VEXNUZA-959525 format. One record per atom (N, C-alpha, C): residue in one letter; x, y, z. Coordinates in steps of 0.02 Angstrom, whole numbers, plus 32768, in hexadecimal, padded with zeros to 4 digits. Example, Ala and Ser with C-alpha at 12.3 -4.5 7.8 and 13.67 -1.06 7.14 Angstrom:
BEGIN
a82947EE48186 a82677F1F8186 a82947F5B8186 s82827F908162 s82AC7FCB8165 s82858002818A 
***
This chain:
BEGIN
m83D27F107C8A m83DC7F177C3E m83AB7F4C7C1F t83B07F777BFF t837B7FA67BEA t836A7F8F7B9A p83247F887B93 p830E7F627B52 p83247F9D7B15 a832C7F7D7ADE a833A7FAB7AA9 a82FF7FC97A91 a82F680067A74 a82C7801B7A5C a82B17FFD7A1E a826D7FF97A11 a82557FDA79DB a825C8007798F s82707FEA796A s828080197929 s823380257905 p8238806C78FE p81F3808078DD p81DD80617897 t821F803E7879 t82078025783A t820A7FD3783D a82117FBC7876 a820A7F747887 a81CE7F5E7864 l81DE7F237837 l819E7F017815 l81777ED47852 p81357ED5784A p81157E9D7881 p81267E4F786D p81327E267896 p81317DEB788D p81067DCD7851 a812E7DA77827 a810F7D7F77F4 a80CF7D4E780C a80A37D4377E1 a80677D2177F8 a807B7CDC7812 e80A07CBA77FB e80B87C75780E e80D67C76785D q80FC7CB17866 q811B7CBF78B2 q80DF7CCA78DE v80AE7CF778C3 v80737D0478F2 v804C7CC57904 t80467C9378CA t80257C6578DA t804B7C2C7912 r808E7C2E7909 r80BB7C0A7936 r80A67C297985 e80B07C647980 e80BB7C7F79C4 e80697C6C79E3 r80367C8379C9 r7FF77C8379E0 r7FDC7C3C79F2 e80047BFB79C2 e7FF57BBF79CF e800F7BAB7A0F l80547BC67A1A l80637BB07A60 l80447BD47A9A t80287BFC7A99 t7FFC7C227AC5 t7FBE7BF27ACC r7FA87BE17A96 r7F6D7BB37AA3 r7F7C7B6A7AB9 r7FA97B587AAF r7FB37B147ACC r7FD27B267B1D v7FE97B507B33 v7FF57B637B7C v7FB27B607BA2 i7F8C7B8D7B7F i7F4F7B957B9D i7F177B5C7B9D a7F227B307B73 a7F007AE57B74 a7F1D7AB77B9A s7F5D7AC57BBD s7F757A927BEF s7F4D7AA27C26 f7F367AD87C35 f7F0C7ADC7C70 f7EBD7ABA7C72 a7EB57A937C42 a7E657A897C2B a7E4B7A647C68 d7E7A7A357C8E d7E657A037CB9 d7E667A197CF8 c7E767A6B7D05 c7E707A7F7D50 c7E2F7A777D65 e7E1F7A5A7DA3 e7DE67A557DC7 e7DD77A957DEF n7DFB7AC27DE9 n7DEE7B007E14 n7DE47B317DE2 p7D9B7B457DD7 p7D957B767D9E p7DAC7BC07DA3 r7DB67BD97DDD r7DDA7C1B7DE9 r7E257C127DE0 l7E407BD77DF7 l7E7D7BCA7DDE l7E917BC67D94 r7E6A7BB17D7C r7E6E7BA47D28 r7E6B7BEE7D0B q7E3F7C107D19 q7E217C547D07 q7E667C7A7D03 v7E837C837D3C v7EBD7CAE7D55 v7EEF7C8E7D1F l7EFE7C597D28 l7F437C477CFC l7F2E7C417CA9 e7EFA7C467C9C e7EF37C437C57 e7EFA7C867C39 s7EDF7CC17C72 s7EE07D037C54 s7F307D107C62 l7F467D027C96 l7F817D0B7C9B l7FC27D037C63 v7FB77CC87C44 v7FD27CA97C0C v7FCC7CD67BC8 e7F877CE27BCE e7F717D097B8B e7F937D537B8A h7F8F7D717BCB h7FB67DB67BCA h80037DB27BCB l801F7D7E7BE8 l80637D777BF1 l807F7D7D7BB1 h80597D457B8B h80747D417B48 h806E7D6E7B19 a802A7D987B1A a80207DCE7AF8 a80577E0E7AFF f80687E0C7B37 f80A27E417B50 f80E17E2C7B25 v80FE7DEA7B27 v813C7DDC7B0F v812A7DE77ACC r80FF7DD67AA5 r80F67DE27A5E r80F37E317A4F d80D07E527A7B d80BD7E9A7A6D d81097EBC7A70 v81317EB57AA6 v81767ECC7AA6 v81B27EAA7A8B r81A37E697A62 r81CD7E517A48 r820D7E437A74 l81F87E207AAA l82327E197AEB l82687DF17AC2 t829C7DFB7ADA t82D77DDD7AC7 t82EB7DA77AF6 e83177D717AF5 e832B7D4F7B25 e835A7D6E7B5E e837B7D9A7B40 e83AA7DBD7B6E e837E7DE77BAA e83487E0A7B87 e831E7E327BB7 e82EF7DFF7BE5 w82E77DC17BCE w82B67D967BFF w82EA7D827C31 t83297D7B7C20 t835F7D657C5B t83677D947C85 a83677DD27C64 a836D7E067CA0 a83307E157CCA a82FA7E007CAA a82C27E047CE8 a82BE7DD17D15 i82D37D8F7D01 i82DC7D5F7D2A i83057D617D63 e834A7D877D4D e83767DA07D83 e83557DD47DB5 f832E7DF77D9C f831B7E377DC0 f82E57E107DFA l82C07DDE7DDF l82977DB57E0F l82BE7D957E3F r82F57D7A7E2A r83227D4B7E5F r833A7D807E9B r834F7DB97E7D r83777DDF7EA0 r83437DFF7ED7 s830B7E077EC1 s82D27E237EEB s82B87DEF7F24 g82B77DAD7F12 g82B87D717F45 g82F57D6F7F7A d832E7D7D7F5D d83697D827F8B d83647DB27FC3 i83457DEC7FB6 i83487E2C7FDB i83057E27800F t82D97E008002 t829D7DF98026 t82AA7DCD806C n82847DE8809C n82987DC180E6 n82537DD2810A d82637DCE8150 d82207DCF817A d82157E178181 a823D7E3D8171 a822E7E99817D a82367EAF8139 r82337E8D8104 r82417EB780CB r82137E84808C q81F17E94806A q81CC7E79802B q81DB7E9E7FF2 e82137E867FCD e82107EA67F8B e81DD7EA57F55 f81C07E6E7F5B f81907E5D7F2A f814A7E8D7F2F i813E7EA17F77 i810B7EC17F80 i811F7F087F62 l815F7F1F7F6B l81757F5D7F56 l81767F697F0D l817A7F2E7EDE l817C7F297E9E l81397F327E87 s81077F0F7EA5 s80BB7F167E9D s80A87F567EAB d80C47F7D7EE7 d80A87FBA7EE8 d80BA7FF07EC4 v80FF7FF17EAB v811C80207E77 v810080197E2A l80E97FDC7E19 l80C87FD57DE3 l807C7FE07DE2 g80627FFC7E16 g801880077E26 g7FF27FC27E2A v80087F897E27 v7FE77F4A7E1F v7FC97F497E5E s7FE57F527EA2 s7FC97F597EE2 s7F877F887EEB m7F897FD07EC8 m7F587FED7ECB m7F187FDF7E9E q7F297FBA7E67 q7EF87F9E7E3B q7ED77F637E53 t7EFA7F427E77 t7ED27F057E9A t7EB17F1C7ED0 i7EBA7F527EEB i7E9F7F667F28 i7E577F8E7F0A t7E587FB27ED7 t7E237FD57EB8 t7DF87F9B7E9F v7E127F6D7E75 v7DE27F397E6A v7DC27F107EA2 s7DE37F0B7ED5 s7DC97EDD7F06 s7D977F087F3A n7D9E7F487F37 n7D7C7F717F69 n7D467FA27F3C e7D0E7F887F25 e7CE87FB27F0D e7CCB7FE77F25 a7CB1801B7EFE a7CA180567F22 a7C5D80477F3B y7C4580597F82 y7C0F804D7F9C y7BF8807E7FC6 g7BC580A87FAF g7BB080E27FD8 g7BEC810F7FE2 d7BF681268016 d7C218159803F d7C5D81398065 a7C6580EE8052 a7C9380C18071 a7CD480EA806A t7D0080E680A7 t7D498100809F t7D7480DD806A e7D8D80F78038 e7DB480D58000 e7DF180B0801F a7E0E80708009 a7E4180518019 a7E7780607FF5 t7EBF80568016 t7EF180637FE7 t7F2580298002 v7F6080247FF2 v7F8F7FFA7FE9 v7FA17FE38030 f7FA97FAE803C f7FBF7F7C8082 f80067FA48093 g803E7F9C8065 g80807FAD8073 g809E7F738098 p80E77F708095 p81107F3680A0 p81217F3E80EF f81077F6F811D f81227F6A8165 f80FB7F628195 f80AF7F3B8180 f808E7F2681B4 f80A97EEE81DF v80A87EF9821D v80AA7EBC8242 v807C7EA38273 e80657E5A826F e80397E4882A3 e804D7E4D82E8 g801E7E51830E g802D7E498368 g80437E958388 s80297EC58369 s80347F118382 s800E7F1183C2 p80347F3F83E8 p80167F4E842B p7FD17F75842E e7FB17F5C8464 e7F6B7F858462 e7F787FB2848E i7F4F7FEB847F i7F4B8028849F i7F05803784A9 p7EF2805D84E6 p7EB3807B84F4 p7EA480B584C8 i7E5B80CF84C5 i7E5281028498 i7E74814284BA g7E9D81628487 g7EBA81A384A2 g7F06817C84BD g7F16815084AB g7F61813D84B1 g7F8A814E8485 d7FCB813A847E d800481568461 d801B811A843D i8019811983F0 i803B80E883D1 i808480F783BC a8098813B83CC a80DF814E83BC a8106812E83E3 s810C81208423 s81368110844E s817281388446 d81B78122843A d81E48145842A d81FD816583E7 a81C7817083BD a81CE8178837B a81ED81BE837B n821581D58345 n8225821E833F n81F1823B8314 g81D982778329 g81AB82968301 g817C82DB8333 t815482F68310 t813083208326 t80E68307833E p80DB830D837B p809F82E8839B p805B82F4837C c803982C58362 c7FF682CF833E c7FB282B28357 w7F8082D08366 w7F4582B58388 w7F1682A98341 v7F06826A8347 v7EDE824A8315 v7EA0822E8336 e7E65824B8315 e7E2E822E832D e7DF2823382EE g7DBB820A830B g7D8D81FE82D9 g7D5381CF82F6 i7D1E81BF82CE i7CF5818B82E1 i7CE98160829D v7CD1812282B6 v7CCD80E68281 v7C8980DF8286 t7C6D80E0823E t7C2980DE8239 t7C1A80A981FD d7BDB809181F5 d7BCC807881B5 d7BAB80918177 t7B8F8089814F t7B9080B3810B t7B4180CB8113 d7B2780C5814C d7AE580E88163 d7AF5811A8198 g7B33811C81A9 g7B33815781E3 g7B3C813A8227 n7B2B80F58223 n7B3780E0826D n7B6F80D1828E p7B7E80DC82D0 p7BBF80D782EA p7BCC808682EA v7C0C806F82E1 v7C1F802582E6 v7C518028832E p7C3D80168362 p7C5580048393 p7C827FC88397 g7CC67FC883AB g7CE77F9383BE g7D0F7F7D8379 a7D117FAB8350 a7D3C7F9D830C a7D887FA58320 r7DAA7F77830D r7DFA7F638320 r7E167F9F82E0 i7E3F7FC98304 i7E60800382D2 i7EAB7FF182E4 e7EC37FD082B1 e7F057FCF82AF e7F2B800A8289 v7F62802682AD v7F8680598290 v7FD2804E8287 w7FF9806D825D w803D806B825A w805A809F8228 e809680B28246 e80BF80E58217 e80FE80EA8224 a812181138200 a8169811B81FE a817D814A8236 d81BA81548241 d81C681908269 d81EB81CA823A d81F582028267 d820B8239823A d823F823C8215 d826282038229 d82A781ED81FA d828B81B881C0 g825081AF81B2 g823B8190817B g82448147818A m8250812A81CA m825A80E481CC m822280C681F7 y820A808681E5 y81E280658216 y82008039824A d81E6802F827D d82037FFC82B0 d82237FC68297 v820F7FA18262 v822A7F628251 v82677F73822E q82787FAC8216 q82AD7FC881F3 q82F37FC5821F y82E27FCA8253 y83147FCF8294 y832E7F918294 e836B7F7A82B0 e837F7F3D82C5 e837E7F2A8303 d83737F5C8330 d836B7F488375 d832B7F308392 g82FF7F298368 g82C57F0A838A g82987F3583A1 r829D7F7F839A r826F7F9E83C1 r82277FAD83A7 t81F87FBF83C4 t81B97FBD83B6 t819B800483BF f818E80318389 f816B80648380 f81378076834B g811280A5834B g80EE80BD8318 g80B9808A82F7 r80A780598325 r806E80208316 r8051800F8350 a800780088347 a7FDA7FFC8390 a7F9C7FE78364 h7F727FCF8395 h7F2B7FC18389 h7EF47FDB83BD l7EC37FF183AB l7E8F7FFB83E9 l7E477FF783B9 y7E207FF983F2 y7DD97FF283D8 y7DA9802C83DD s7D81803183AD s7D43806C83B3 s7D1A805F83E5 d7D03809D8410 d7CD9808A8445 d7C87808A8434 e7C6280868464 e7C15807D8454 e7BFD80B18424 q7C1780ED841A q7BFF811983F2 q7C27811D83A6 g7C5A80E583A6 g7C7B80E18366 g7CBB810A8367 r7CC5813383A7 r7D0C816483AA r7D4C814183A9 y7D75815F8399 y7DBD814C83AA y7DE7818D83AC s7E1F817E83CC s7E4D81B683CD s7E96819483DF f7EC681BA83CD f7F1281A383DE f7F3F81DA83D1 w7F7A81D583F5 w7FB781F783DE w7FDE81CC83B8 a7FFD81FC837E a802A81DE8352 a8065821C8348 v808C820B8314 v80B982458307 v8098825482BE t809C829482AA t808282A9826B t80AD82908235 p8091826F8207 p80C0824181D0 p80D8827A81A1 t811C82698192 t814482848166 t814D8252811E p8163827180F0 p818D824D80A6 p81BC821B80B8 y81B781EB809E y81F981BB80AA y81FA819E8064 p823E8174805A p82468149801B p822981048029 i820D80DE8003 i8205809A8004 i8250807B8009 p825E803E8026 p82A880208011 p82BC80207FCE h82F0804B7FC5 h830B804B7F74 h8356803F7F6F d8367800F7F9D d83B37FFA7F98 d83AF7FB57F71 g83787F9C7F52 g83747F577F2C g83557F5F7EEC p834E7F2C7ED0 p83397F297E8F p83067F557E85 v82CA7F5F7EAC v82917F937E98 v82A47FD57E89 g82DD7FF17EBC g82F5802F7EC3 g8319802B7E7E q834380057E6E q836C80097E2D q832D801A7DEC l82F57FF67DF0 l82C37FFD7DC1 l82AA80477DCB l82A580607DF6 l828E80A57E04 l82B780CF7DE4 q830280D57DF7 q833380F67DD6 q833980F47D90 a832C80BC7D76 a833080B97D28 a830080D17D03 v82CB80DC7D29 v829680FD7D04 v8288813C7D1C g82B9815F7D4C g82B8819F7D59 g828081AC7D85 r826381827DB4 r822C819F7DEC r824881937E23 s822E81B27E57 s824581C37EA6 s822A817E7EC4 p824D816E7EFD p8236813E7F1D p8203815F7F59 y820381957F60 y81E981BB7F9F y819581A47F9B r8177819E7FD3 r8128819C7FE9 r811081DD7FFF a80DC81EF7FF2 a80C382298013 a80A98220805E s80AE82528083 s80B7824080D6 s8063821B80DA h806581ED8108 h802F81C38113 h802B81A0814B l7FF181908171 l7FE6816681A5 l7FBD81308195 h7FD380E681A4 h7FAD80B4818B h7F7880A281BD f7F37808381A9 f7EFF806F81C6 f7EEA802F81B0 m7EDA7FFA81D4 m7EC37FC381CD m7E807FB681FE v7E457FB481E1 v7E077FB28209 v7DE07F798203 q7DD37F538239 q7DA17F15822A q7D797F0A825B r7D3D7EF3824A r7D047EE4827F r7CCB7EC2825C e7CC17E888280 e7C977E58825C e7C577E77823C g7C4C7E5C81FF g7C0B7E7581E0 g7C1C7EA981B1 f7C627EC181B3 f7C6E7EF48181 f7CB57EE48150 r7CB97F018125 r7CF37EFA80EF r7D337F10811F r7D6D7EEC8115 r7DA47EFF8130 r7DB67F478104 l7DD57F72812B l7DEB7FA98116 l7E3C7FB6811D v7E617FC180E7 v7E9D7FCF80F6 v7EAD800880C4 t7EC8803880EB t7EC4808280CE t7EFB80AD80E5 h7F0980ED80C8 h7F34811C80F8 h7F13815480FA i7F34817F811E i7F2081CF810C i7F5D82028101 f7F51822780D8 f7F8A824480BA f7F8B828C80D3 v7FBE82B080D5 v7FCB82ED80ED v7FB2832780AE r7F83835E80C4 r7F7083858086 r7FAF83B6808A g7FC583C98049 g7FF383F48030 g803783D7802E d8044839E803E d807F8373802D d8096836D7FE7 e80CA838C7FCC e80DC83917F8F e80E183517F6B l80E383177F86 l80EC82D97F6E l80A682AD7F63 i806D82D57F6B i802282BD7F64 i801C82A87F13 e803A82C57EED e803482B47EA3 e806282817E89 t809D82777EAC t80CD82427E96 t80DA82147ECA d80A781FE7EF4 d80B481BC7F1C d80CE81857EF5 s810181687F09 s812281347EF0 s80F480F47EE2 v80C180E97F06 v809D80AC7EFF v805A80BF7EEF f804C81037ED2 f800A81167EC4 f7FCF81047EF3 g7FE181137F35 g7FBB80FD7F67 g7F89814A7F7F v7F90817D7F60 v7F6481A97F80 v7F1581AB7F57 r7EEB81BB7F7A r7EA981C97F62 r7E9B820C7F82 e7E7082377F57 e7E5882727F7C e7E3982747FAF s7E0782447FBE s7DE282497FF2 s7E108236803A l7E45820A8029 l7E8082088067 l7EA3823A8075 i7EA4827E805E i7ECE82A88068 i7EA882D68095 k7ECD82DF80D5 k7EB383088105 k7ED98340811B d7EC1836C8154 d7ED183A2816C d7EF8839A81B9 f7F3983AF81AE f7F5D839B81F5 f7F6B83DF820F t7F5083EC8243 t7F48843A8264 t7F7F8445828E r7FAC8474828F r7FE1847A82AD r7FD484A882E9 n7FE284978327 n7FD484B98368 n801E84C9838A e801D84FB83A5 e805F851D83BA e806185038407 a809B84F9841A a80AF84E78464 a80858519848C g806284F484BF g803F850C84F4 g7FF6850E84EE t7FE284F984A6 t7F9F84F3848D t7F7C84B684B7 p7F4084AD84DB p7F25847884F9 p7F17844784CD t7F23840384D8 t7F1A83C384B2 t7ECD83B184C3 p7EB08385849B p7E6F837084A4 p7E76834584E5 d7E95832384F5 d7E9782F18527 d7EC183168569 g7ED883488575 g7F08836C859A g7F41836285A2 r7F5D83328575 r7FAF83248576 r7FD6835D8576 a800D8360858F a8038838B859D a806A83848556 i806F83B5852C i809E83AE8507 i80D083E284F4 d810983C984FA d814983F584F5 d8158840E84AD g813684438495 g81418453844D g810C844E8424 p810D846783E6 p80C4846183C5 p80B8841883AA w806C841483A2 w805883CF8399 w801C83D8835B e800683AF833E e7FDE83AF8304 e7F99837C8314 q7F6D839382F1 q7F30835F82F9 q7F12835582AF t7EE5832482AE t7EC08314827A t7E8F82F08282 r7E5B82E38253 r7E2882C48255 r7E1682908229 f7E00824A8239 f7DFD821B81FF f7DB681F28208 d7D7F820F81F2 d7D4381EC8200 d7D3B81A081CB i7D37816E81EF i7D3D812881B3 i7CED811781B9 v7CF080FD8174 v7C9F80ED815B v7CAE80A58141 l7C9380688162 l7C9E802E8156 l7C61800F812D p7C647FF080EC p7C337FCE80CF p7C2F7F8980EB p7BEF7F6F80D7 p7BDC7F2D80FC p7C107EF180D2 a7C1D7EBA80F6 a7C3D7E7B80E2 a7C1E7E6C809B g7C4F7E5A806D g7C287E498031 g7C0D7E757FFC a7C1C7EB88013 a7C0F7EEE7FE3 a7C3B7EF87FA8 
***
């Protein structure tokens, strides 16, 4: 249901009405007074304060409230082990990125974090340095390399580097129904902090838009497409966990990424090499291939 536009001549609520509305908010907040968890109490009190202020601000109708509840119900119905509609909703409203921005404060030249996304799966296969995460994924072969360091420039050996991506058709392996595994793996940086692997060059794809979140995007005239990207999650004891992407410079969707995940520092050059060009590891490639570099800087734990 589309909310009715507010009349520019609508009068503000009468003083008695304002008092009633604010008194209700006060009572709800007061109901948390005996909460023994101070952080839980803080979050709930602030949540109620802001939610009630929103309802008062837009003068939410009962019909609109019912439509919102139905939207959430349908989001729950479509959520399963391979699809998280509530993460998608958080993503397209920018809540995911705002949470990440708040939780990963700037620290020196540490690599910036971005959204986790709904398609990460535990238990990815391990590959050696120089291995291939693509498996049978469709796409242009792409060599990815870099070094993991701390914010002082010292190499970080043994960092677990988890990577995952969609294929050239814009699909992650978990979106197929035949149980295939491709486009995901993990490896470890060597003693000099170096890592490398083969993937496929990222391409744009839409987030799942056949459900409530897709209907929301359509209603407001927004595209469901994400800018081309490759996911990383990097972990090492003593350092803050990094969840991030790299993006392809020149992608026309950089400015309109549907989940607001692009950061300028994460846009990388992907260099095209024609068929027959020697690869860094001597692998024979039947056709063109690309390469990129992504140096990763980890801040200390607790930073």
